[in-house]
N, C-alpha and C positions, 0 to 999 in steps of 0.2 A: 638688744638689737642681736638678729641672728649669728650665731657663731660662726662664723665665716672658716676658722683656723681647722675647724675638723677634716672640711673639704676639701684642705691643700693637699695636692700633691706633694708627696716629700723632694723637697728642695726648694720649697716656696714658702715664703713667710711673707706675712705682710705689717710695712709700717705706716705710719702716717710721719710728712714733715709739713711742720708747722712756721706760716707766714711766707710759702711760697710766693712773692708778689703781696696778690691780695686772698690770696688760698691756704686750705691747710690740705696738704694732699695727698691721700690714701693710695698706698703702690702696694702690689706685688712685687716682689725682689726674689732675683735666685741668684749665686754665685760670687764671689768675692768682688768687694769693693776696688780692688788693687787693679781691675781687670779690664780690658779696653769694655766700654758701656755701648751695651744696644737698648734704643728707646721704644717701648712697643704700646701703639696707639689703636683702640677697640673703634667701634661705629657702634650704629643704635638698630636695635635696641638690646645693648650689650655692656660688658663690665672688664675691666680688668682681669676679671676670672676669664674673661675667653683667651688667653693666651696662655692657659693652664697645661695644656698640652704638649707644649713646645718649649716653654722655657727652662725647664731640667734639663734638657738635652742642649739648648743652647748654651747653658752654665758647665756643663759639664767639656763643652769644647773652648772654655777657656774665656767666657765675658762672661758680665755683669748686667744682667738683664734687669730691667726695672719697666714695668707695665702701671702707669696711676688710671688710675677712674679719671677720665676727662675730666671738665669743668662742664655739670651739669649731670652730674653721674655718680650714682652709689655713696662712697663715705667719704668722697675729697668734698668739702663745703668752701663756701664763702667765708673768710676770718670770722667776721662777725657774726655769722650763722654757728661760733663754735657751741658746741653742747646741744645743737638741735637736733637732733635723726632724722625728722622730716626736711633737711634744709632745701632740696630740691623742689618742696613742693610748692612753685611760686605762682603765682595769680598772672595769667594771660596779659593781663596790661601791663605789667613789666616790662622795664626797658630793656630789650634782647641784645642790644651792641653787644656786650661784654663776651656774646656767644661766638663773636666771628671768626673768619680763619683768622685773621692777621693776629688777633687776641688769644685763639687759643695755641698760634705758633708761638704767641709770647709766654706761653703759661709752659711749654716745656721748654725754650731758652730757662726762664728761670728754674725750672726742676734742674736743668745740668749742672746750674750754678749751685743750686742747696744743695745736691748730690757731692760735691765739692771737684766737677768735672769742668775743662775747657770746651772739650768739643765731644762727639758722639758716632761713634764706632759707624753706626748705621739706626736710621730712623726707619720703623716701620711702622706703617700705617696699612688696617683695613677698614673698608665701606667709609664712613665719614671720616673715621681716622686717616685713610688716603689722603684727601687735600689736603687736611693740618699737615702732614709729614711732607706732603709736597711743596708747601709754602713756607716750610720750616729750610727745604733744600734749596727752594729760588730763593729765599731770602737771607740766610744762614750759612752758605759756604762752609762758611769758615768754621765752624760750629757740627754741623750738622755733616759729614765727612760723605753720607753715601746715603741712597732711600732706596726700601721698598716700597712700592702702591700696589696694596692687595684690592682686587675686585670692584674698583672703582676707579678708574684712569682717571688722572688728573692731567687736564690738556691744557694748561696756562690760563690766564688772566684773558676774558671773555673783550673780543672790541667792540664795547657799547660806551653808547651815551647813555649816562644816570643822574636821576633824580631820585635820590637817595633820603629816606624818610628813617632814624635809627630808631624808634619805638613804635610810635603804632601804627606801622604801616599796612593800608591796606590790598598789599603785597600784589601789585602792580606799578611797579615806580621804575622798572628798567628796561630799557628796547636795545633786544641785540642778537644775535645768533642764539647763544644756547636756550635751551627749552626751557629751563627751570628759570632765567632772565631773562625772558622772553613774555611781553603781553598777549602776543598771538597766538601762542600753541595751549593753554588754559582754556581761551577764547572758540580757540578751532575744534580741542577734544569735545566743546558741550554742545558745539553744534553736529557733530557724525549723528546720523539714524540712531545710532544707539549710545547717547551723549556718555565721555566718561571725563572723567578726573584725574591729571597727573597726581600721583601720590604727595609729592613735596609740597604741593600746594591744598592736600586734604592735610597734611601735618603742620601747613602753617595759620589755619584757621581753628578757633575759639574751642572747636566741640573736640577735636583731635586723644586730648589730656583725659577727658573726663570719659569719652567713648572707649581707650583702652584700657582705663585705670579701672572703671567700674563694670568692666565685662558683665554679661550677664552670668555665662557661667565660669566664673569666674576668670582672676589675670593670670595664674596658670595654665589653666585651658587655653589660654588665646597665644601665650609665648607659645605655649606648643605648636599649636596650629600656624603659627605666625613661622616658627623656623621650620615647622615641617616643608610646608606650602615654597621655602626659598633653598631647598638642601637638594640634593640630588636623589633623597630617597621618593620624591612626587615625581614619578615619568613625565609629566607633559613639560619640565624644566630641559627642553632640546633648543638651542640656542642658535642663533646666526643674526651676522648683520644684517640690518635694517637697510632699506635703499636712499632714507634720506630723512630731514628733521622733518615731517609733517606730521598733521593728526591722524591720518589713515597709517600711516607707518608704526607710529607709537601704539595702535589702538590694536598693534600684535600681540604687543608686551604681553605678559602674566598679568590678572588685575592687583598682583601685590605691588607691582607699579604704575600701571593704569587704571584706575577702579570705574568702576562702573557708577555712574553717577546716580546719588540718593543712599548709598550703602556705605555703612560705615568701614572701617579697618577691621574688626572684629567682624561684623557679618560676610567681609570679603573672605577673610580667611578660613574662616568657618567652614565655608563649602570644602575646602580642601583640605578638612580635618583626618590626623591617621587614623588608622584603624588600630583595633587594641593589639592586633598583629603585628604593624607594622610598628607601634610605643615598644611591643617586643623585642623585634628585631634589632632596633635605634641602637647601634654602639654608640655612636660620638655625644649620643647628650641622654645619660642615665637618668630616673626620676630625682636622684639626689644632686645632680650637679643642675638641673632644671629647676630646683629647690632656692637653688640660691639666688638663680634671675627673678624669680616671684618673687623671694621675699624682698628682698634689697628693692626691685617696683613698686611694692605692694607699701613700703616707706615713706618712696620718695613721689611715686607719682612718674611720669614722663615729662613734664614739662621742661623741666630743665635741660633735656636733650634734644626736644622740639626746639627749642630757641634757634638751634644751629641751624635749620631749616627755613626760619622767618630771617635768617641772616641773609640765604641766599635767595629765596621767594622776594624780598623787598628791593632787594637791586643793594644791600651795603656790601657783602661782599666784595662784589664786582667794583663797587666804588673804591671802595679802602685800596684794592689791586691795583687800581688804573696806572697808577707811577713806574708801577713793573710792567706792563706792556710792552712787549716784544723782548723781554728779558728771558734766558732761557735756564733748564735746568744744567749745571755744569759737570755734578758729582756722580760717579758711577751711579746708575736705574738700575732697578729690576723692575719687572709686573710680574703677580701672581697670581690667579684665580681659577674658579673650579671649571672642568670642563661644562655643568653643565649651570651655570654663573649667569645670569641675563646682564649681571653688572657691566660685564665686558661691553656690552653693545646697548646698554639701554642711551644713550646720548650719542647716536649715531655721526661717527669720525673722531670721537675724542680717544679712541685709542690708537690711530692710524697717527694722529696728531702728534702726542705723546713719543711715539715710536719714532716719528719721520721730521718731524722739525723744532719742539718742546724740548728736547733732551739732547746736548750733544755727547755723550756717554752712556747709550743705554745699553744694557748686557741681555737681554734678553726678555720676551714676553712667553709665558710659560702657561698652559691651562693644562689642571690636575685632575687626572683620571679619577673617576667616580666622588667629585665632589659638586656641589653646588657655591651656594654663594657663604657661609662658614665653614672656609676650607680648611684651616686650621684645626679647627676643631674634626672636619671632617675624616680628612685626609691628616692628619699632623706628621706623619711619618714623610710623604711624599712631600710636603711643605718643608721639612727639616733638611731632609739631601737639596734640594733649589736654593734656599739659604745659606746653609753651608759653602757651598759651590759657589756662592754669592761673597760672602763675606771673608774665606779664604783666598 
């Protein structure tokens, strides 16, 4: 297995906790276990490694900082797969219900207990980790005392009627307002003059894992293109609110979110590959850092992480959370993203709902200059400043 220890900044170490629920959880940790706990939850296609630039400074400010590889990712594994290096190389036909938002929030709760803590000073989630963190704060405010949502606004439980299939879903089972939970948006996108496909629906199909895992120019090249296209390094990421939740508006999003029909994600991002000069100038993701992502995903593939998207598009997440519809997040909350991050507006109305009605103690929305989607990697100092103001 790839030697991760040599790629970690000073002050960060790697540990694996056995039998945390049904998982052996691999974590990066910084600081002293006697200090208040911060739990950092990564997104897709990322790892606990994505928090490396902010962990040591948070620890220096008096926190015990823990970033797990979430269920489906990296070196965390199901306990029954102990000893398998390819533990998340699961078949598409496998049951995906264990990757639901409620289940992953339960993983976070189990990890807190396994660490010997009764509460978390703050749970901080980025990308897909953001709704996981949001569900943690929504369901267990007694444990998760504050929450930071990054890049992906979590606007609460959608008002939907759901027919949920927990395994081999045809991804058309939920009816409601959310684009991802709606049957109508994917169909309407395909009916545009230039047919389009929403990326979460692409991620929910049978070919997505093999498309990316077996990229013609290599998995590392694919990841470089993907990370570049969604960063502030790509000049086309000039964000603005969309006028509504409809196909014509969603088609204004970059193709990493609303893809051209008939093209896979590898082909989509290859069109916007960075030049040799851009790669050389990239300060936030060096070649050796990219090697970590490439080595881990080469070993596991992407399906373990893609299962979470299937929980969205199948309606499972909406179904599991319906009992909490109307409930608010009442702990102190913060939203952070890059000024060039389309994640802020990819679902029209979500950021406004988060600020105005879903949270009762909202401490601010901050868009970080010079950052795209990978905000804590692109601009770690600015992110740290905002986090510390909130945490202290």
